[in-house]
N, C-alpha and C positions, 0 to 999 in steps of 0.2 A: 688707487684707492678712491672710492666715491665719497665725497663730503658735501655738506650743504653749500660750502663756498664754490666747489666745482660746478655744482648744479646751477647756482645763480649766475656764475660766470658764463656758463653755456647758454643762458637764457631759458632754461627749462623751468617748468612750473613745479617746484619742489613739493608743495602740498599734495599735488596729484600723483607724483611719482613715488614719494616715500612710502605711503601705505602699501603699494604693490610690492615694493622692495622688502618691506618688513614682513609681508605675508610670505614671500618666497623664502626669506631667511628663517621664518618660523615653521615652515612645512618640513617636518621631520620624517615624513613617509619615505621609505626607501625607493631607490631606482632599481628596477629589475632589468638585468642585462642578459640577453639571450643570444647565443650563437646559433645561427641557422645555416643550412647548407647553401641556400640561395634566397634571393628576394625576387618577387615578381617584377617584370619590366614595367608594369603599370598598376596603379591602385584602383582603377575602375573595376567595380566588383565583378561584372561579367567577364572581363578580360583577365581577372585574377583568380578564376576558379581553377585551382591547382593545389598540389600538395604544399607549395610554398606561399600561395596567395591567400588562402582562406584564413590564415592566422590573423592577419590584420583586419580583414573584412568582418570577422565575427565580433571584433571589439569596437570597430568604428560604427557599425550599424546594429539596429535592432530589427526584429521582425514582428508582425502582428501577433503571431502565435509562436510558442517556443517548446521544443522538446525538453523534457526533464531527464537529461542524461544520467544524472546522479541517481535518480530513483530507478531508472531502467537498469542501471548497473547493480543496484541493491536488490531489486525485486524481480527483474526480468520484465518482459512484456513491453508495451508501448504506452508512453505517458506524455500528454501534451498539457501545456499551461497557457493561460492568457498572458500576453506580453504587452505590446503597444495597443492591442485591442483588449478590452475587458470582456467582450462577449463576441461569439461567432455563431450564427444560426443559419440554417438552410430554410429559406422562405418557400422554395419550391425546387423541383429537380434541377433547374438551371440558374438558380439565384441564391447567392450567399450574402448575408449582411454582417458587417463588422462595425462595432461601436468602439470608438477610440478612447484611450485613457486621457484624462484631463491633466493639464499642466506639465506635459513632457517637454523639456527644453532641448532644442537642437544645438549643435555646436556653434552655429552662427547666431545664437540668441533668439531665433524664431521659436514659436511654440507649435508643437505638432498639431496639424489639422488635416482634414480630408484632402486638402490641396497637395500635401506631401505624398499621400498615398496615390492620388491620381497621377502625379508627376512620375512616381516610381513605376506604376503599372500603366504607363502611357503606350499607345499603339507603336510609337517609334522605338520603344525599348522592349516591348513584350509580344505584341500580337498583330501588328500591322502587316501590310503587304511587304514592306521593307523595314527590317529591324537593324539596329546598330550592331548586334552580335547574335549569332545563332542561339547562344545560351538563353536569351530571353524567351525563345519559343519552347525550350525543353520542358519547363514546368508550367508555362502559362500561355502557350500558343493557342489554347482552346478558348481563351477569353474572347468575348465579342464586345464587351463594354465594361467600363469601370466608372461609376457615377457617385457623386456626392449628394447626400440628403442632409443639408445643413453642414455645420462645421465638424461634427464629430461622428458622422455615420457615412460609411462607404458601402456601396452595393457592387458586387462582382457578378457579372452575367457570363455564362459559359455557353458554348455552342452545343455541348453534350453534357449529360449528367456526369458528375465527378465524385466518386466516393472518397477520393484521397485529398480533397481540397484543404481540409485543416492541416494535413501533413505538408502539403505544398507551401502553404503560407508560413510554415515554420522552417522551410528548407531553402536551398540555393535559389537565389534570385529574388527572394522576398524581403531583401534588405531595404528599409525605407530611407530615402535620402531627402534632403531639404529641397523643397520646390523653389524656394527663394534663391538658394545657391545655384541650382541647376539652371534656372532661368537666366541667371547672370553669367555663369561660367561654362555651362554646357558640358559636352563630352571631354573637352580639353581639361577643364577644371577637375572633373571626376578622375581623370587619369593621374593627376599630380597631387591633389589635396581634397578628396571628397568629403562631404559633410553629411553626417548622420546624427543619431541621437544616442549612440552607444557609450560605454563607460570611458572610452579614450578617443581623443581627436588627433588628427595628423598634425604634428609639429614640424617635421621636416622629412624629406625623402631624397636620398642620394642613390640613384639607380645603381644596382650591383654592389652597393657598399653598406648603407644603413638606413633604417627607418625608425624615426623617433615618434612615439606616441606619448601624449601628455594627458593627465587626468582631466576628465570632464567632471569637475567638482559639483556641478548641478545635476548630475545623473539621477534619474528618477528612482533608481533602485538603491541609492546610497552612494556616498563618497567612495571612490575606488581606493584600494589598499596601497597601491604604488603611485607615486607622483609622476613617474615616467616609466615607460617600457621602451627599451632600446633593442631593436633586432639588428644584429650585425652579421653580414654575410661572411662566413668562413668556410670555404669549399671543402677543405680537408677535415675528415672526422678526427684524425689524430691531433690536429691543431685545435679543434674545438675542445677536445678532451683535455689537452694540456692547459688550455686557458681556464677551464673549470678548476683544475687542480691548483693553478696558480692564483686563483681568486679573481681573475679578470672577468669571468662570467658567473652568473648564478644558476643558469639553466642552459643545457645544450641539447640539440635535437639530432635525430637521424644518425644514431650510432649503430655499430654492428653489435650483434648479440654478445660476442665475447668481450667487447668493450664495456657494455653495461654490466657484465658479470664482475668486472674488476672492482666494483664498489661494495661487493658483499663484505660486511663486517666493518665498513668505514663508519666512524661515529659522526661525521659531519656531512658526508655525501652519500647519495643513493642512486642506483640505476633502476629504471622502471620499464616494464614491458607492457605494451597495450596491443591487443588484437583489434585491428581496424575493420570497419565495415567497408572494405576496399580490397580490390584484387588487382594483381598485375596480369596482363595478358600480352601475348605476341600476336598481332593481327597481320593477315596476309593481304597483299595488294593483288586482288583476284583478277585484275586486268592484265597482269604480267603472265606471259605464256607458261612459265615454269610452275606456277601455283594456280593456274586458271581452273584446272579440273578439281572438283570437290574430292575425288578419290585420292588425289595426291595430298591434299590438305588433311584428309582423315588419316592417311598413311603417316604423315609427319607427326600427327598428334598421337597415334597409337605407338610410335617409336619412343615416346618419352615416358620414363618411369617416374611418375610424380612423387611417389613415396620416397624414393631415393633422393630425388632433387630437393624436395621440401625439407627432409630431415638434415640434409647436408647444409642447407642454408639457415634453417630456423630451429634446429634441435629436435630431440626425441619426441616432444609433445606435438609436433606438426600433424595436422589432419588435412588431407587433400580436399579440394573443392571438386565436386563432380560436375558442377555447372555454375553459371554466374548467378548464384542465389545465396542467401544468408539465413541462418536460423531465425533472425529477427522478423522474417516474413510470416512467422507463426503458422497458421493453418495452410498457407500456400507453399510452405517449404517441403520439398520432396526429398526426405531423408534417405530414401533407398536408391536414389539415382546414382548410377555408376559412371556415366559419361564415357570418354575415350580412355578405356583401360589400357594398360601397358601390354602390348602383344606384338613383339618384333616380327613374327611370321606373318601376321595379318598386315602389319605395316608394309613389309616387302611386297606382298601380293597386291595391295591397293596402289602402291607406288607404280608397280609394273602395269596394272590395269589402267591407271590414269595417264600412262604415257611418259613417265619420268625416265629419262635416258642419261642420267648422270650430270645434268646441267648444274652449274654453280648457283646456289641460292644465297642472295646477299641479305644480311641482317644488319640493319643500321640502328645504332643507339647513341645517346648522349651520355658518355661515361660519367658515373657518379650522380646522375640526376635522380634516378630511382634507386632506393636502397636495395642492395643485393642483386640488382638487375645485371650488372656486368658479369658476376659469377654465374648467375642463372643461365645466361645466354651461352656461356662457355660450356656448361654442363649439357645443355640442349644440343649444342653442336657435336659433342662427343657421342651422344646417343643417336643422333641422326647419322653420323659417320658409321656407326655400328650396323646400320641397315642399308648402307651404300649411298648415302646422300652427302654430296659435297656442299660446303657452305663457306662463306667468308664474312667476317665481322668488319663492319665499316663504322668508324667513329665520326660523330658530328659534334659541333661545338655547342649546339643548343637544340631545343625542341623544334624551333622553326626550320632548322636544317634537316631534322630527322624526317619531316613529312614531305620534303621535296621529292620529285620523281626520281626513280632509279633503283630503289630498294624493293625487295620482295617481302621482307618481314620487318616490322617495327614494333616497339613496345608502347603500351599505354596503360595508365592507371584507370581503373573502373570503380567509381564510388557508388555506394548504395545511399543515395541522398536522403531517403526516408524509408522506413521499414515496410515496404510494399513492393510487389513486382513492378508497379509503375514508377518506383522511386530510384531505379538505377540499373546498372548492368545491361541486360539485353534490351530493355525498354527505353534506355537512355543512350548509353555509349555506343550501341550498335544500331540505333534506330535511324530512320530516314531524316530525322530532324537534327542529327548530330554530325560532327565533322567527319567521322569515318565514312559514312555514306555520302555526305555532301561533297567530299573531296573525290569521290568516285572509287575508293578502295574496294567497296563492296556495294552492290546494288541489287538486292534480292527482290523477288516478287512475292512468293508465298509467305516468307517471313514477315514482310511488311503488311500483308493482308491479315495475318493472324494478329499482329500488333494492333492494327486498326480496330479489330473486333474487341480485343482485350481492353482498349481504351474506353470503349463504349459500354462494356459489360458492368452490371451492378449486382447481379445475383451471385453470391459467394461460390456456389457450385459451378456456375458457368465460368466465372473468373478463373477458378482453379483448373477446369478442363482446358481452357485456352492457354493458360500459363504452362501447363504440362506439354501441350502441343507446340508451343513456341520453343521450349527447350529441346523437344525432339527435332524440330526443324534446324535449330542451331547446331545440333550434333550431326545432322545429315549434311548440312552445307559446310560446316567446319570453317567459318571465316576467320577463326582465331584459335590459338592454343591457350587455354586457361591455365595459368601457372599456379597461383596460390593466393590465399587470403593474406594480406600484408600485416606485418607487425611493425610497430614503431617502438624504438628503444631510445629513451632519453635519460639524461642524468641531471641532477640538481642538488642544491644545498638542502639538507634535511629540514632546515627551518623555513623553507619556502613551501607552504602548504597549498598544494594545487593539484587538481585532478585533470588528467588528459581524457578527452572523450574518444569514442571509437571512430571519429572522423578527424580530419586535419584541422579542425577548429582549435584555437587556443583561447579558452574562455577565462578572462581576467575580471569578470564581474565580482562585486564585493562578496558574494556568497561562495565563490570558487577560488579565491586567492586571499591568503593571509600570511603573516610572518610571525613565527614563534618568538 
């Protein structure tokens, strides 16, 4: 028991300690306990771009601009809002100016300034010859300079015109960190306890076990609704589910569809389904002899009945993706595209023409990492077997092991980071700036040439022409098998009022979390 006598005996300054203790005792806000399937190995935002890492990143950091996901869900279309920047204007085709919000307090007590933005968008992190992580270049590799004009104005200069710059600043990589913290702690500090301006700060992180976020009470958008958010790694979905029923958790992620259905009619708990702007694909290591010929890869793709596969995993409302695109692309979305349709006879012919002679194809996955992937791969194996293809499923302990040499086929999740062809899928996850090509799994020539043109195009008609040509080339080369647009199923207490966005963000800002 803590008493004044104990404090004095310990030589502590009681007047300084007791007010803090009193505030903690008076804070009646709830603690939100979330069971997740895994935690990221690092909290560094570029290294944590994954289905398990974006959850904390979106709460620790703010961006200059922000997508209004709730309005998009209600009205459709694309909606952006000022966030850490109060205005964003294009001075000329290669120059964007952002004016910063006054009085934004970072987690380390510093006040947001242009220095924080310059530190975030530094050459070493975003656009230099050598960057800490390839993710820095994905959205911002076209920058040539980022400059401060006073304390509250930042100027972004690009090598080429960029019609998607506002969306980029609201998306992956645009998370503003404290320049003061980064100067003192560097990359090592970012991996363990990064500092931003978001609604929650890092309290503690135990790798593979738990991550504790605590309220940033001086948050500029208002005091957060929960005093703490605890993310607990619980690998088994059934265990997460049992913990929710037992009252150990308030929210659980990454359930199977049938598990979410069990809450129908419950007065206290509910299951929720969200269609994500994200796809799962199986990509081929085109260096390996068995899948080197594009005809073999097309044959493998035509052997898969996507309708049967999708409905067996996601239910009767499933609709297949014809390509790596999403209706959120608006006018650039090709609704009539059919892609690699199910045609076993064509599959057999292409396999023969491509020189397939019954070799074993090795598919490597990390079981349980991607929702439904284990079952999806088994269904694909059966369909390949039906056209004479032998395959073997190989299990890895983690994603790092999945990408090691030796396998012919691997899974990856493909996110549409912002609603434009430049925002995800073909132009990100299969581009020359991303790990799939950088690791050598696929190194195309024509595909990259079209991509380069699309990055430079500004006229809407020309952009659409190039986008359609890029999808045509993707189908011809068939570097991957597009499986499905992913759904996320979670369950929570009904009195936790919270909306899940169509990305793996978990937004716990005051406007998106409350307790009934």
